[in-house]
N, C-alpha and C positions, 0 to 999 in steps of 0.2 A: 318194646318201646316204653311201656308204662309199668314195668315190673318194679317191685319195691327195692330200695337200696339196702345194702347190708351193713353199712357203717352207722350204728345208732347215734354216734356223736355228730354226724353231719346232718344239719337240720334242713338244708335246702333239698326238698324232695324226699327226705328220709322217711322211714317208717315212723308211725306214731309211737310214742313212748309206751312202755308196758301198762302203766296205769290207764292211759287213754285207750289203748286197745281193749282193755277189760270193759271200760264204759261203753265203747262202741259195740262190742260183742254182746253185752247185756241188752242194749237197745234193740239189736237185731233179733235176739232170742225172744224178747217181749213181743215184737212185731209179728213174728211167726206164730207164737203160741196164741196171742189174743186175736190175731187175724185169721187163725185157723186155716192157714195156707199149707199145702203139701210141702212147699219149699220156698225159701226166700234167700236171695243173695244180694249183697250190697258192697260198696267200696267207696272210699273217700280219696280224692286226688288233691295233692298239694304241689304247686309249682311244676305241674306236668308229670308228676310221678305218683304212683299209688302209695298212699300213706298207710292204708289199712284196707283189708277186704275180708269177707267172711261169708259163710253159707250155713243155713240152718234147715233142718227137716230132711226130706228125701233127696239129699244132695251131699256128696262127699266134699267137705270144706277144702280139702287139699287140691281138688280139681274143679272147684265151683266156677272159677273164672273162665273156663273153656266150655261150659254148658250153655247151649242156646236156649233163649226164651224169646217169645214173640214180643216185639216192642211197640206194636200199635202205632199211635200217632207220633211217636218219636221219628217214624219214617218221614213225616212231613218236614222235619228240620233238615234231613239229608236231602230230600227233594229240593228244598229251598236253597241249600248251598249250591246245588247244581244250577239252579236258575240264576243265582247271583254270579256264577262263573260265566254264564252266557252274557249277562249284562257287562261284566268286566271285559269280555272279549269284544264288546261293541256290537253284538248281534241283535240286541234288544235294548230298549230303554224301559225303565220301570214304569214310566208314565205312558207307555204305548198301550192302546186298547189291545186286548188279546186277539181280537178279530183281525188286526193288521198282520198277524203272523200265522194264525191257525183258523181254518174253517171249522166253526162249531155251531151247533144249533141253538145253544144258549150260552150266555156268559161272555159273548164276544165284545160287548160294550164295556165290560169291566177292565180296568187297567191291570197290568201284571202285578204292580204293587198292591192293588186292592185284593187280588186273589191270594197273594202271599200273606196278607194281613187279615184275611177274612172280612173284608169290607166290600166285597163284590156284589152283595145282596142275594147270593144264590142260596138255595135250600140247604138245610143242614145235612140231609141224608140222601142217598141214592134211591132210585125207584125200588119199591119193594119187590120181593120179600127182603127182609133184613139182610143187607149186603155183607155184613161181617160173618154170617153163618151160612151163606149160600155161594155156590160157585160163580166165578166171574163169567162163565159161559152164558149166564142168563143176561148179561149186559155186554155183548161183544163189541158194540160200537159206541161212540160218544153219545149219540142220540138216545141210546138205551139206558144211559146213566140217569137221565132226568125223568122225573115224574110229571104229573099233570100240571103242577104249579112250580116250575123250576126257579122262578125269581120271586123272592119274598120281600125285598126292600130295594129302593133306588140305590144305584151304585155309589159307593163312597159316603153314605149317610150314617151308617152305624155298623158296629161290630156284630156279625152273625156268623158263628163258626160253620164252615162249609166243607164237608168231605168231598163232594163233587168238584169244588173249586180246585182241589189238589189233583183230582183226576185230569182236569184240563191242563194243569201245569205239567203233569207227566207227559201228556200228549204233545205239549209244546216242546219239551225236551227232545222227544222222539223226532218231531218234525225238523227241528234245527240241527239235529245230528244225523240227517239223511235217512231217517227211518229206522235207525238202530234202536232196539228195545230199551225202554226206560231203565231197567235194572242193569243192563250191560253197560250203558253210559255211566251210571253211578259207580259201578264196580271198577271201571277203568279210570275214571277221573276223580273220584272222591275216596272210595273205600280202599282200593289198593295203595294209593300214595300214602294213606294214613296207617297202613298196616292192618286194616280191618278185614283180614282174610276169612274170618269166621262169621261175617255178616252176609246173609244170603236171602234170596227171595223165598225159598222153600226150606224147610228144616233139614238139617244134616246132623247125623249123630256125632257126639252125644247131644241130645236136646231134651228138654223137659216137656212132658205131656201136659196139656192144658186141662184143668178140672173145674167143674162147678161144684162148690161145697154147699150142702143143704143149710139154709139159714137157721134151722131149729134142731138139727140133729147132726151128729158127727159121721155123716155119710157123704158120698160124692158120686158124680158121674162124669164121664169124659165129655169134653166139648169138641165140636167138629173143627178140623183143620182144613181150611179151604184156600185155594188160590183165587184171590179176589179180582183178577183180571184188570180191567180198566181202572178199578178203584185202588189198585196196588200202591200208587204213589201216596195215598192217604194213610196207609196202615199195614202194609204187607210184611215188612221186613222182620227177620229173625236175627238176633245178635247175642253176644256174650258180654259178660261183665268186663273182661279184658278189652274187647273191642270198644265198648262204650266208654271205658276210661280213656282210651286213646282219642275217641271222638270228643270227650269232655275237655281234654287238654287242648285239642284243636280249637274248640269254641272259646277257650280262654285266651289263646295266644295267636291263633291263625297259623297258617302254613302256606308259604308262597307257592308250593307245588299244587295247592288246591284253591285257597282263598286267602287274601291278605288279612292282616289284623284289622286294617281300616274297614274292610268290607264286613268282617264279622261284627265290628263295633256298630256299623250301620244297621245290621240285622237286629241288634240289641235295643235300638232306639224305638220307643213306643210309636207305632204308626197310626194309632187310633186311641182316642180317649176311652177310659173304662166306663162300664155301665154306671149309672148314677148311684146304684146301691152297692157298688163294689169298687172302692177306691184303692184297693191293695193289689189289683191285678190289671194287666193290660197285655197287648200283643204287638210284637214287632213284625219283622219280615221272616216268618217261619219260626219264631221263637216266642214262647210265653214269657211274660215278665210278672214277677210277684214280689211283694215286700213281706218278709218274714223276720220277726224279731229285730227290726231295725236295719236289716240288710236287704239290698236289692238283688234279686236272683233272676237269672235268665236261663231258660232251658225248655223242656217240654215234658208233658205227661203222656202216657199211652195206655190204651186198653184194647184188647180183643178178647173174644170169648175164651176163657181159660187163662188169661194173662193180664197183669198190670205192670206198668213200668214208670219210672220217673228219673229224670236227669236234671240237675240244677248246677249252675255255675255261679260263683261270686267273684266277678272280675276284680273288684277292689282288693280282695284278700288273696287272690290266686288259688282259690279253693273250688272244688267241684265234688259232687257225690252222685251215685247211681244206686237205684234200688229196683229189683226185679222179683216177681213172684208168679207162680203158675196156678192162680185161682182167679175166677171171674170177678170176685169181690171179696171184701174182708180186710185185706191189707191195703193201706193207702201208701203205695210205693213212692209217690212223689213226696208225701209228707215225711216218710221215713228218710228219704234222701236229704231233705231239708234239715231234719233234726240231726242227722249224722254230721252234716257239714257244720252245723252250729256247735255241736259238741266238740269237734276237733278245734274249732276256732276258740271256744271257751277254755278248753283244757290246755291248749298249746298256742296261745296267741303269738302272732308273728312279730318279730322284732322290727322296728322301723329301719329303713335303709340308713346307713351311717352318713352323717353330714360330711360333705367334702367341698372344698373351695372350687370355684370355677377354674377350668384349665386355662382359659384365656378370656379376659374381660375387656371388651372394647371400651376405652375411656369415654367415648361419646355416648355409648349406651349406659354406662355407669352414671354419667351425669344426668340422664333422664330419670333415674330412680328417685323414689321419695314421694312427697305429698303433691297431689294434684286435686284441684277443685272442679267439680261440675256444679256450677252455680255456687251454692253454699255447702254442698255435700263434699266431705273429705274422702278421697280415695288414695290408695297406696299403689305405686307402680314398682314392681320388682323385676330383677333380671335373673334369668335362669340359664342353664347349660344350652348351648346351641343357639344363642341369641334369641331365645324365647322370652316373652314377657308375660306378666300377669298383672291385672288391674282389678283391685277389689276394694270395697268400702272399708274404711278404717275401723268402723264399728263391727264389721263382720256380716251384718245383714244388708241385703240389697243386691244390686246388679254387679256381678263380677264375672270375669272370663280369663282364660289363658289365650295367648296369641303366638302363632308361628310366624317366623320371618319369611318374606317373599323376595324374589330377586330384584324387584323394583324399589326396594327400600321401605315398603309398607309391611304391615303385619295383618294376619287374618285371624279372627276369633275362632276358637276351637269348641267352646262350650258356653253354657249359660245364655244370658240375654243377648250377648253380642256374637253368638256363633255365626260364622260366615261374614260378619261385618268387617270393614277395613279400618285399621288404625293407622293414622298418618302423623308424622312429626312435621309441624309447620314452622318455618323459620322466618325471622325478620329480615329486612333488607341487608343488615350487617352479618347475616349468617347465624346469629344466635337463635336458640329455640324460643319461639314465642308461645305456642300452645300445641295441644294435641287435638286432632279431629278424629272422632270415633263415631262413624255413622251419622254425621252432622252434629253430634254433641261436641261442644268445645270445652276442653279441660285446660285450666289455667293454674299458675303457681300460687295465685292468691284469689280469694273469692271475687268473682266478677271483675277481673283485671280490666281497667279502662283502656289499656293498651292492646287488648286482644279483640278480635272480631266476634264479640259475644252476640249471639242472635238477639235482636231487639235493642241492642245497645245498652249502655249503663247511664245512670243518672249523672249529669255533668257536675252536680254538687257533691257526688260521692257519698260516703257513709256519714250519717249524722243522727 
């Protein structure tokens, strides 16, 4: 699905050019050497296809894409995709309290959206000992997941990353799928349709062994590989570079067999404000959001003893990148992925789509275009393909949005300040266009048109 193309002249989804491949390979080599990781593998995806991939260290570069690594909290994004499927089927609403669907000793008052976005107020970690290095048999039931102080904050008040919150979401999936195990549901409804056959709950050869590398000496020791049981939906999965490239392409464009592009876009929207000290990061619905070098990235990081992982997408550029390593620390896999994505964008910037005239322009809509005033502020209305409109300040700064047409002759805002708001064309008694009404704001062809129903009226003496 995501293999590199062979025609070097075809830029859509093609392999990176030789000079770019050299730059990417060098960055990978530096990450493995300076991070002192037994192996590191990475790839960059462009327009749904692998543009470049590589491996360094104790891995054969020719087969690096098929070697499993543990992906840690990247598992949460897969779990979140399945929860969104349940929502799109109408089985749940994201505003529902979890307790309306699942009997749970803790967390039942948090909404499903709050659990997805880590705003449910639950503790960060499961009851000790450290769940990532101990068998899930120590926590056989949901009640066993929580320690003495399971709730740390009021629901919905602040972001507080919670691994047990995703254990609850996994249990919700099982409940609504008639008791089918969490991973079996994911395999049938998410992984298999995306061609991710090498993504498993337990490692399957060939797979990398996880290592702890001594911080002050070039020696290492193996990390334990455990089945985390009830905590699995928070960090259990093993996957490969090839499978994660397919998943990255899905997170860029959606796949109607799994989840629509609109639902993926909903997951990418920040569900909670960032911490006051960190305005470059936020969290959506199962997706981390980060601003790096001027671009907004969506994806997730991951770590388990012996492994680190990172996957980032740049939807505006149609780019994604994945980084995996089999060391507990040393390599910043998510940082590597972000750098590789940026390097491809820098060395091979995408050409803009060619301008083309509209296939069919409704004369009535064409007549609406041009200058409109909100009070004394000048805005420009433009007509786009599919009867879509955009209204933006003439100077560039300020409130602007795109609008989609509705069957009743109105338009709905898609983004910006007017997202979800209704745009109406209001006509005079003779049928001519008098003004635009946008969420009660009146837009007129001239500033404070005395013939339009401007809220508060206009001075009868006019301008003076």
